[in-house]
Structures are given as structure tokens and as C-alpha cells.
C-alpha positions in Angstrom: 20.3 -22.4 54.8 16.6 -21.9 54.2 15.7 -21.0 50.6 12.2 -19.8 49.7 11.0 -20.5 46.2 8.1 -18.6 44.7 6.4 -21.6 43.1 3.6 -19.6 41.4 6.0 -17.2 39.7 6.8 -17.6 36.0 5.1 -18.2 32.6 5.0 -21.9 33.2 4.4 -22.1 36.9 3.9 -24.1 39.0 4.9 -27.1 36.9 8.3 -25.8 35.9 9.1 -24.4 39.3 8.2 -27.5 41.2 9.9 -29.7 38.6 13.1 -27.6 38.9 13.0 -27.9 42.7 12.7 -31.7 42.4 15.6 -31.9 39.9 18.0 -29.8 42.1 17.0 -31.3 45.5 19.6 -34.0 45.6 22.4 -31.6 44.5 21.9 -29.1 47.3 24.1 -29.0 50.4 22.8 -31.3 53.1 21.9 -28.4 55.4 19.9 -26.5 52.7 16.1 -26.6 53.1 13.7 -25.6 50.3 10.5 -23.8 51.3 8.0 -24.0 48.4 5.6 -21.0 48.5 2.4 -21.5 46.6 -0.7 -23.6 46.1 -0.2 -26.7 48.3 -2.6 -28.9 46.3 -0.8 -28.1 43.0 2.7 -28.7 44.6 1.8 -32.1 46.1 0.0 -33.1 42.9 3.1 -32.4 40.7 5.4 -34.1 43.2 3.1 -37.2 43.1 3.1 -37.2 39.4 6.9 -37.3 39.4 7.1 -39.9 42.1 8.8 -37.4 44.5 8.0 -37.2 48.2 6.7 -33.7 48.9 7.8 -34.1 52.5 11.3 -33.3 51.3 10.1 -29.7 51.0 8.6 -27.4 53.5 5.4 -26.3 51.8 3.9 -22.9 52.7 0.4 -22.7 51.3 -0.5 -19.4 49.5 -4.0 -18.9 48.3 -3.2 -16.1 45.8 -1.0 -15.6 42.8 0.5 -12.4 41.3 0.3 -13.1 37.6 3.0 -12.0 35.1 0.7 -9.4 33.6 -0.7 -8.0 36.9 0.0 -4.4 37.9 3.1 -4.8 40.2 2.3 -2.3 42.9 -1.5 -2.8 43.0 -1.3 -6.6 43.0 1.4 -6.5 45.7 -0.8 -4.4 47.9 -4.0 -6.3 47.3 -2.8 -9.9 47.1 -1.3 -10.3 50.6 -1.5 -14.1 50.6 0.3 -14.4 47.2 3.6 -16.4 47.0 5.6 -13.3 46.3 4.3 -11.2 49.2 4.4 -14.1 51.7 8.0 -14.8 50.6 9.1 -11.3 51.2 7.4 -11.2 54.6 9.1 -14.4 55.6 12.4 -13.1 54.4 12.0 -9.8 56.3 11.0 -11.7 59.5 13.9 -14.1 59.3 11.8 -17.3 58.6 13.9 -17.9 55.4 17.4 -16.8 54.5 16.9 -16.1 50.8 14.1 -15.9 48.2 14.1 -17.0 44.6 11.4 -16.0 42.1 10.9 -16.1 38.3 7.7 -14.2 38.7 6.5 -10.7 38.0 9.6 -8.5 38.0 7.8 -5.4 39.1 6.3 -7.2 42.1 9.7 -8.4 43.1 11.0 -4.9 42.8 8.1 -3.7 44.9 8.8 -6.3 47.6 12.5 -5.5 47.6 11.8 -1.8 47.9 8.8 -1.7 50.2 9.1 -4.8 52.4 12.8 -5.3 52.7 13.9 -1.7 52.1 17.2 -0.8 50.4 20.4 -1.0 52.4 21.4 2.3 54.1 22.4 4.9 51.6 21.1 3.0 48.5 18.3 4.8 46.6 17.2 2.0 44.2 17.9 -1.7 44.2 18.9 -3.2 40.8 19.5 -6.4 39.1 22.6 -7.4 37.1 23.8 -10.2 34.8 27.3 -11.6 34.2 27.8 -11.2 30.4 30.3 -13.8 28.8 33.2 -12.2 26.9 35.4 -13.4 24.1 38.5 -13.5 26.4 36.8 -16.1 28.6 36.0 -13.8 31.4 32.7 -12.1 32.2 31.5 -8.5 32.6 28.8 -7.5 35.0 26.0 -5.3 33.5 23.6 -3.4 35.8 20.8 -2.5 35.8 19.1 -4.9 33.4 15.5 -4.3 34.2 14.5 -3.1 37.6 14.7 0.7 37.0 13.8 1.8 33.4 14.6 5.4 34.3 17.6 6.2 36.5 19.0 9.5 37.7 22.7 10.2 37.5 23.3 9.7 41.2 21.5 6.3 41.0 23.8 5.3 38.1 26.7 6.3 40.3 25.5 4.0 43.0 25.2 1.1 40.5 28.9 1.6 40.0 29.4 1.0 43.7 27.1 -2.0 43.8 28.7 -3.5 40.7 32.2 -3.1 42.1 31.3 -4.9 45.3 29.6 -7.7 43.4 32.6 -8.1 41.0 35.0 -8.5 43.9 32.8 -10.8 46.0 31.3 -13.1 43.3 33.7 -12.7 40.3 37.0 -12.6 42.1 38.1 -9.3 40.5 40.3 -7.4 43.0 40.1 -4.0 41.2 37.0 -3.9 38.9 37.0 -1.4 36.0 33.7 0.4 35.8 32.4 1.9 32.5 29.2 3.8 31.6 27.2 2.5 28.6 26.8 5.4 26.1 26.5 6.3 22.4 30.1 7.4 22.2 33.4 7.1 24.2 33.9 10.9 24.4 33.0 12.7 27.7 30.5 15.0 26.0 28.5 12.3 24.3 25.1 11.0 25.5 21.9 12.5 26.9 21.6 14.7 30.0 21.5 11.8 32.4 24.7 10.0 31.0 26.6 13.3 30.7 25.9 14.2 34.4 26.6 10.6 35.5 29.9 10.8 33.7 30.8 13.9 35.7 29.9 12.2 39.0 31.7 8.9 38.1 34.9 10.5 36.8 35.5 12.0 40.3 34.7 8.8 42.1 36.9 7.4 44.9 34.5 4.5 45.4 35.4 2.6 42.2 37.8 2.7 39.3 35.9 4.5 36.5 37.3 4.0 33.0 34.9 6.2 31.0 32.2 5.6 28.5 31.7 2.4 26.5 29.7 1.8 23.3 27.6 -1.2 22.7 29.8 -2.5 19.9 32.4 -3.2 22.5 30.0 -5.2 24.7 31.6 -8.6 24.1 35.4 -8.1 23.8 36.2 -7.4 27.5 39.0 -5.0 26.8 37.5 -2.0 28.5 35.6 -2.9 31.7 34.6 -5.5 34.2 31.4 -3.6 35.3 29.1 -1.8 32.9 26.6 0.7 34.3 23.4 1.6 32.6 19.7 2.2 33.3 17.3 -0.7 33.4 15.7 0.2 30.1 18.9 0.1 28.1 20.4 -2.8 30.1 17.3 -5.0 29.5 17.5 -4.3 25.8 21.2 -5.3 25.7 20.4 -8.5 27.6 17.3 -9.4 25.5 19.2 -8.7 22.3 22.0 -11.1 23.4 19.5 -13.8 24.3 17.7 -13.3 21.0 20.9 -13.6 19.0 21.7 -16.8 20.9 18.2 -18.2 20.0 18.7 -17.2 16.4 22.1 -18.9 16.1 20.7 -22.0 17.7 17.9 -22.1 15.1 20.6 -21.8 12.4 22.2 -24.9 14.1 25.4 -22.8 15.0 26.9 -24.1 18.2 29.8 -22.7 20.1 30.9 -22.9 23.7 31.1 -19.1 23.9 27.5 -18.7 22.6 26.3 -21.2 25.2 27.1 -18.6 27.9 24.1 -16.7 26.7 21.7 -19.5 27.5 19.6 -18.1 30.3 18.9 -21.7 31.5 22.5 -22.1 32.6 22.8 -19.1 34.9 19.2 -19.4 36.1 18.9 -16.3 38.1 20.6 -13.1 39.2 20.6 -11.4 42.6 18.8 -8.1 43.4 21.6 -5.8 44.6 21.2 -3.2 47.3 18.8 -5.0 49.6 19.5 -6.5 53.1 18.7 -10.1 52.2 19.4 -12.4 49.2 16.7 -12.1 46.5 17.3 -14.0 43.2 15.2 -13.3 40.2 14.9 -15.6 37.2 13.7 -15.5 33.7 9.9 -15.4 33.3 10.0 -18.3 30.8 12.2 -20.4 33.1 12.4 -24.1 32.3 12.9 -26.7 35.1 16.6 -26.5 34.3 16.6 -22.7 34.7 14.7 -23.0 38.0 17.2 -25.6 39.3 20.1 -23.2 38.4 18.2 -20.3 40.0 18.0 -22.2 43.2 21.7 -23.1 42.9 22.5 -19.4 42.4 20.6 -18.6 45.5 22.5 -21.2 47.5 25.8 -19.8 46.2 24.9 -16.2 47.2 24.3 -17.4 50.7 27.5 -19.4 50.8 29.6 -16.4 49.7 27.7 -14.1 52.0 27.0 -11.6 49.1 24.7 -9.4 51.2 27.2 -9.4 54.1 29.8 -8.0 51.6 27.5 -5.2 50.6 26.7 -4.4 54.2 30.3 -4.3 55.2 31.3 -1.8 52.5 28.2 0.4 52.6 28.0 0.7 56.3 31.7 1.4 56.5 31.1 4.4 54.1 
């Protein structure tokens, strides 16, 4: 397995990204190779400072960087030798098997949409997160940031993508799919959620169980997959992370709460594209980067993209 790591992506890159790659190197499968995409001088310098042989990595020098505050589309078009663009080109051309990045989310979306192209029949790729629940299980929420505005038919497709992921990665044979809304009743919500409800209630592609309010987000009684637009989903995710940070500051510790530590899950896959792309938190620590790489390896081992292709192409 050949995993490409966008070394220049993230608020604390390249120090944290290279450090995370060094930390996880000995824990990867013997056949896994790490391709570090970024400034070769900085990569070798950090490896030297940590007493690690850079020859353990395959370093692909990139002379440009798409910064976190760069305009996603413009920078992707102009910075052709940036680590994100080079990574997506290598992934498209089969030079690597997967790509991991904690960089500019919009640029990763641009690469997923323009360079890789969505899988046949998929209108918009999305990202998801497995939310820990009080019953010890997890619920998949999607989208959590890629598409801040989503049309009803796109939300419907998120239901399909979420169901496939829940079966392949979470071991749920018949995932229950709900729609995030301001009320449980069918007539509640805005024009988008009302229309999405109509589409989803007639679905034969997944098991739709109706609307779900945010106050039921953590109990796990209603759904295994929660569908929403990227704007609302990102707010839910950031609120959960903020509550975790607040409780830690209050010195409140609990195993359930630790499930909301972004460092532990590291990264989450982009769903709906023809190759594995894992995106991490912009503020990723070395531990988060290490776990992002582990998540990438796991997606390859479980052939997540193959599962999507199998279902989508069959339909």
C-alpha cells in the first residue's frame, strides 16, 4: 500500500505532519510505504532533528504550498506544484493508492471534485465523522464540512453513501438513516429538508427512519446514519469538540467524552470519489496525524472505495 501524506497541510505543518509520520512509521504494515509530499529540505531537516532516517520515506519535493487561508479554487489552479495538487495528480495517475491531508479543506474538495471526479452518479463528494454514542456504539454524520449548501437530491445521495460506509466500516448490516431537522414531524424544517424528507421517505436504497433533532444526537436510539448539509454538520461537530475541550479544562474526564478527542480518530474519508482520500483536522497534532495515516491504511485494507464502486455501479 502506498500512502501519500500532504506534509505542508495543516496549521502546524510541516513539523507536526512529519513528526506524526515518524511516530507511526514502525506501527504500519510491513508492505505500507509512506510518500511525503512537500518541501524536501524541511522534511529531511525535521527527520534529522528527531534522529530518524528520511530514507524510510519516499519524499516527493513540492515547491509550493496551499495555505489554510488561501482561496481553495484559485490556489488549486495556480499552485500546480503544491503538495495537495501533486498528491491528487499522483492519486489519479495510480502512483499512490491513497492520500491523507490536514490541509485546506476547500482545496481538498476541489481536488476530489476536479482531479479525481466523483464516482458515477454521485453529484457531490462529502466527508463524515463517526460520532460516539452513550450506548457504546457510533453514529455516522455526513456531510460535516464539504458542502455548506446541499440540494435535496444531494442529501438523498448522502443517505446512500452513509449506508454503504456504515456497512463496510462500522459493521452495521441494516443502517437506519435519519435526516437532521428542527423537529421530528414530516412538515418541519426549511424547503430543502422538507423536500429531502419526501425523497428519502420513498427510498428503496436505504432504511429511512425520519427526522431527528439535535437534542437526540448522542443517545443512539434513532439512527446509525445522520444526513445533513455541510454547514449544519460542521457546526454539530465543532460544538461537540468545543464541549469536549471545555470539560477537559474543567478537569472532567470520562471514557465516553474521550471519543470526541479529534486526535484519536485522526481523519475521516472523503466519500463518493474513486480513490481513498482522508482529511484531518487543520490543527492536527503529531498524534492526530499518526492516527490519520492509520485511518488511511485501514480504508485501504477494508477496500472502502471498492465497496462504494460495487454498490453504485450495480445501481
